[in-house]
N, CA, C and O of each residue as an XYZ file, in Angstrom:
380
protein
N      84.180    172.252    -62.037
C      84.927    172.541    -60.911
C      86.161    171.995    -60.932
O      86.003    170.822    -61.271
N      87.312    172.219    -60.750
C      88.752    171.422    -60.779
C      88.839    170.667    -59.311
O      88.476    171.138    -58.234
N      89.345    169.535    -59.527
C      89.731    168.709    -58.371
C      90.739    169.584    -57.293
O      91.435    170.432    -57.851
N      90.837    169.506    -56.314
C      91.612    170.116    -55.414
C      93.228    169.907    -55.750
O      94.073    170.769    -55.509
N      93.503    168.654    -56.330
C      94.836    168.309    -56.646
C      95.480    169.205    -58.039
O      96.659    169.242    -58.392
N      94.484    169.784    -58.579
C      94.734    170.545    -59.870
C      95.606    171.691    -59.988
O      95.376    172.590    -59.180
N      96.499    171.861    -60.759
C      97.352    173.155    -61.023
C      97.156    173.793    -62.398
O      96.309    173.483    -63.236
N      97.910    174.555    -62.460
C      97.932    175.372    -63.852
C      97.132    176.611    -63.930
O      97.260    177.299    -62.917
N      96.367    177.090    -64.803
C      95.752    178.659    -65.215
C      94.389    178.145    -64.659
O      94.018    176.998    -64.906
N      93.698    178.948    -63.956
C      92.436    178.543    -63.091
C      91.588    180.089    -63.127
O      92.116    181.194    -62.999
N      90.301    179.828    -63.315
C      89.522    181.010    -62.436
C      89.106    180.733    -61.327
O      88.124    180.000    -61.210
N      89.750    181.252    -60.250
C      89.294    181.599    -58.864
C      88.392    182.215    -58.371
O      88.494    183.440    -58.420
N      87.280    181.671    -57.771
C      86.182    182.651    -57.164
C      86.281    182.609    -55.992
O      86.472    181.581    -55.342
N      86.133    184.028    -55.436
C      86.034    184.340    -53.957
C      84.636    184.629    -53.449
O      83.855    184.952    -54.344
N      84.223    184.595    -52.434
C      83.154    185.096    -52.003
C      82.673    186.521    -52.360
O      83.437    187.481    -52.262
N      81.547    186.630    -52.724
C      81.169    188.098    -53.123
C      81.492    188.865    -51.845
O      81.576    188.436    -50.694
N      81.673    190.254    -52.377
C      82.030    191.244    -51.236
C      83.131    191.243    -50.662
O      83.371    192.164    -49.882
N      84.425    189.873    -50.961
C      85.328    190.068    -50.120
C      86.579    191.204    -50.577
O      86.829    191.476    -51.751
N      87.206    191.719    -49.535
C      87.623    192.566    -49.782
C      88.850    192.375    -50.687
O      89.265    191.223    -50.562
N      89.662    193.184    -51.657
C      90.556    193.207    -52.320
C      91.714    192.647    -51.399
O      91.970    191.464    -51.624
N      92.310    193.122    -50.617
C      93.246    192.912    -49.792
C      93.474    191.584    -49.117
O      94.557    191.046    -48.890
N      91.959    191.040    -48.766
C      91.997    189.725    -48.524
C      92.180    188.695    -49.750
O      92.884    187.705    -49.551
N      91.659    188.858    -50.841
C      91.919    188.196    -51.900
C      93.438    188.148    -52.337
O      94.053    187.145    -52.700
N      93.905    189.410    -52.230
C      95.327    189.167    -52.765
C      96.601    188.600    -51.279
O      97.788    188.279    -51.337
N      95.716    188.691    -50.198
C      96.659    187.954    -49.273
C      96.498    186.330    -49.634
O      97.471    185.575    -49.639
N      94.999    185.853    -49.965
C      94.959    184.427    -50.354
C      95.761    184.138    -51.480
O      96.398    183.092    -51.602
N      95.732    185.179    -52.413
C      96.597    184.621    -53.661
C      98.175    184.419    -53.421
O      98.946    183.661    -54.008
N      98.442    185.418    -52.276
C     100.282    185.329    -52.069
C     100.220    184.030    -51.032
O     101.354    183.613    -50.796
N      99.452    183.492    -50.541
C      99.481    182.188    -49.595
C      99.769    181.328    -50.339
O     100.576    180.503    -49.909
N      99.249    181.155    -51.733
C      99.450    180.159    -52.620
C     100.354    180.293    -53.641
O     100.491    179.419    -54.498
N     101.104    181.509    -53.620
C     102.129    181.618    -54.507
C     101.724    181.614    -55.918
O     102.448    181.354    -56.879
N     100.565    181.909    -55.928
C      99.677    182.035    -57.438
C     100.598    183.303    -58.173
O     101.265    184.187    -57.634
N     100.382    183.051    -59.437
C     100.867    184.339    -60.293
C      99.485    184.673    -60.913
O      98.684    183.817    -61.290
N      99.274    186.177    -60.985
C      98.095    186.511    -61.430
C      98.144    186.750    -62.706
O      99.048    187.498    -63.076
N      97.220    186.204    -63.718
C      97.112    186.403    -65.317
C      96.424    187.377    -65.566
O      96.868    188.189    -66.378
N      95.332    187.567    -65.047
C      94.724    188.823    -65.451
C      93.315    188.938    -64.365
O      92.955    187.955    -63.716
N      92.712    190.067    -64.295
C      91.321    190.235    -63.705
C      90.078    189.878    -64.622
O      90.108    189.585    -65.818
N      89.274    189.946    -64.010
C      88.076    189.632    -64.926
C      86.970    190.701    -64.613
O      87.292    191.514    -63.746
N      85.871    190.825    -65.100
C      84.903    191.842    -64.732
C      84.130    191.838    -63.402
O      83.448    192.786    -63.012
N      84.311    190.631    -62.719
C      83.728    190.393    -61.376
C      84.826    190.806    -60.405
O      85.771    190.019    -60.449
N      84.975    191.756    -59.586
C      85.889    192.002    -58.725
C      86.540    190.769    -57.616
O      87.679    190.867    -57.158
N      85.652    189.673    -57.304
C      85.960    188.310    -56.866
C      86.287    187.243    -57.555
O      86.404    186.194    -56.920
N      86.484    187.234    -58.799
C      87.064    186.259    -59.741
C      88.559    186.841    -60.605
O      88.664    187.895    -61.232
N      89.389    186.008    -60.439
C      90.682    186.056    -60.908
C      91.014    184.979    -61.627
O      90.582    183.863    -61.337
N      91.904    185.223    -62.752
C      92.426    184.261    -63.482
C      93.650    184.303    -62.866
O      94.152    185.393    -62.593
N      94.383    182.930    -62.525
C      95.507    182.875    -61.694
C      96.068    181.562    -62.197
O      95.375    180.697    -62.733
N      97.555    181.461    -61.957
C      98.272    180.307    -62.390
C      98.997    179.767    -61.215
O      99.509    180.475    -60.348
N      99.010    178.504    -61.235
C      99.996    177.994    -60.046
C     100.536    176.724    -60.320
O      99.746    175.930    -60.829
N     101.651    176.341    -60.117
C     102.422    175.125    -60.542
C     102.439    173.872    -59.701
O     102.639    172.714    -60.069
N     102.177    174.362    -58.449
C     102.576    173.361    -57.428
C     101.355    172.211    -57.341
O     100.255    172.536    -57.787
N     101.493    171.188    -56.907
C     100.309    169.965    -57.121
C      99.440    170.627    -55.894
O      99.969    171.289    -55.001
N      98.251    170.398    -55.963
C      97.315    170.756    -54.902
C      96.936    172.498    -54.984
O      96.456    173.158    -54.061
N      97.227    172.897    -56.077
C      97.113    174.580    -56.171
C      95.498    174.874    -56.124
O      95.094    175.941    -55.660
N      94.637    173.927    -56.600
C      93.165    174.545    -56.193
C      92.818    174.189    -55.004
O      92.058    174.989    -54.460
N      93.122    173.209    -54.359
C      93.007    173.063    -52.779
C      93.668    174.113    -51.871
O      93.128    174.430    -50.811
N      94.743    174.615    -52.242
C      95.531    175.645    -51.687
C      94.684    176.700    -51.574
O      94.544    177.257    -50.485
N      93.911    177.166    -52.856
C      93.159    178.300    -53.160
C      92.051    178.077    -52.150
O      91.923    178.919    -51.260
N      91.297    177.109    -52.188
C      90.398    177.051    -51.425
C      90.423    176.812    -49.942
O      89.448    176.900    -49.196
N      91.656    176.499    -49.600
C      92.028    176.656    -48.152
C      92.421    178.128    -47.586
O      92.528    178.563    -46.439
N      92.575    178.657    -48.747
C      92.936    180.365    -48.391
C      91.945    181.097    -48.801
O      92.119    182.303    -48.974
N      90.650    180.464    -49.044
C      89.305    181.234    -48.961
C      88.611    181.406    -50.230
O      87.703    182.237    -50.273
N      88.932    180.689    -51.342
C      88.607    180.675    -52.663
C      87.045    179.704    -52.440
O      87.013    178.827    -51.576
N      85.827    179.995    -53.319
C      84.863    179.119    -53.092
C      85.403    177.864    -53.992
O      85.016    176.742    -53.668
N      86.280    178.010    -55.108
C      86.596    177.147    -55.974
C      87.222    177.709    -57.112
O      87.480    178.902    -57.272
N      87.493    176.607    -58.036
C      88.188    177.185    -59.481
C      88.067    176.009    -60.494
O      88.179    174.790    -60.360
N      87.792    176.837    -61.583
C      87.280    176.334    -62.763
C      88.446    176.665    -63.942
O      89.255    177.588    -63.857
N      88.351    175.713    -65.048
C      89.188    176.124    -66.117
C      88.748    177.100    -66.909
O      87.583    177.236    -67.282
N      89.833    177.917    -67.228
C      89.364    179.255    -67.750
C      89.121    179.011    -69.178
O      89.806    178.215    -69.820
N      88.058    179.754    -69.732
C      87.799    179.390    -70.953
C      87.288    180.869    -71.575
O      86.385    181.512    -71.041
N      87.887    181.240    -72.591
C      87.375    182.842    -72.918
C      85.938    182.653    -73.708
O      85.694    181.705    -74.455
N      85.151    183.594    -73.442
C      83.837    183.993    -73.821
C      83.027    183.139    -73.794
O      82.143    183.103    -74.649
N      83.123    182.124    -72.695
C      82.348    181.285    -72.287
C      80.928    181.475    -71.257
O      81.207    181.456    -70.059
N      79.665    181.629    -71.544
C      78.975    182.052    -70.192
C      78.681    180.708    -69.620
O      78.640    179.687    -70.306
N      78.491    180.747    -68.407
C      77.977    179.690    -67.561
C      77.790    180.249    -66.413
O      78.055    181.440    -66.247
N      77.262    179.408    -65.360
C      76.660    179.943    -64.224
C      77.515    179.118    -62.796
O      78.028    177.999    -62.829
N      77.470    179.915    -61.799
C      78.194    179.258    -60.483
C      77.306    179.412    -59.295
O      77.068    180.528    -58.832
N      76.931    178.583    -58.912
C      75.669    178.666    -57.576
C      74.707    179.515    -57.843
O      74.157    180.278    -57.048
N      74.458    179.352    -59.216
C      72.936    179.791    -59.608
C      72.915    181.396    -60.160
O      71.961    182.065    -60.558
N      74.310    181.735    -60.030
C      74.414    183.208    -60.600
C      75.024    183.101    -61.874
O      76.087    182.486    -61.955
N      74.496    183.621    -62.911
C      75.032    183.367    -64.080
C      76.432    184.525    -64.344
O      76.435    185.598    -63.741
N      77.332    184.226    -65.103
C      78.139    185.399    -65.294
C      78.867    185.081    -66.905
O      79.306    183.948    -67.103
N      78.938    185.843    -67.710
C      79.439    185.314    -69.159
C      80.799    186.323    -69.683
O      81.053    187.419    -69.183
N      81.424    185.806    -70.570
C      82.488    186.518    -70.961
C      82.903    187.320    -70.079
O      83.017    188.505    -70.395
N      83.256    186.863    -68.664
C      84.229    187.543    -67.723
C      85.369    186.960    -67.780
O      86.183    187.428    -66.984
N      85.738    186.114    -68.420
C      87.131    185.285    -68.551
C      88.470    185.832    -69.059
O      89.641    185.545    -68.812
N      87.855    186.750    -69.881
C      89.006    187.433    -70.473
C      88.875    188.947    -70.765
O      87.780    189.372    -71.134
N      89.856    189.729    -70.631
C      89.995    191.208    -70.964
C      90.348    191.361    -72.346
O      90.270    192.485    -72.841
N      90.767    190.276    -73.112
C      91.067    190.455    -74.347
C      89.885    191.175    -75.174
O      88.793    190.608    -75.225
N      90.074    192.399    -75.818
C      89.261    193.172    -76.600
C      88.785    192.386    -77.917
O      87.682    192.535    -78.443
N      89.822    191.506    -78.374
C      89.662    190.839    -79.631
C      88.660    189.496    -79.265
O      88.125    188.835    -80.155
N      88.486    189.188    -77.726
C      87.520    188.179    -77.452
C      86.317    188.477    -77.050
O      85.469    187.590    -77.137
N      85.982    189.634    -76.576
C      84.956    190.063    -75.653
C      83.875    190.336    -76.865
O      84.332    190.556    -77.986
N      82.453    190.325    -76.662
C      81.389    190.446    -77.476
C      81.704    192.189    -77.970
O      81.252    192.466    -79.080
N      82.200    192.965    -77.461
C      81.959    194.422    -77.932
C      83.483    194.794    -78.628
O      83.892    195.937    -78.831
N      84.099    193.716    -78.890
C      85.591    193.923    -79.357
C      85.284    193.983    -80.799
O      86.190    194.144    -81.616
């Protein structure tokens, strides 16, 4: 998990079943740029350049943020999800 002071490209995870309009409102609050969606509706690859970007995401409702690493499987809060960090067909297992 990235520290609150972090900025740059991140995998932002919002609570499960968060409505998309609430997620986009949170993204808008932080002036983040959407880089891509993931296979999970509550996880987005975002980019923000301001210091404290991750802290701002958390304040806006994100559970946390991680460094996006394509094709790596890991678990968050006991729920495993893998290869969700990239929609690039060359990087996906089915590609």
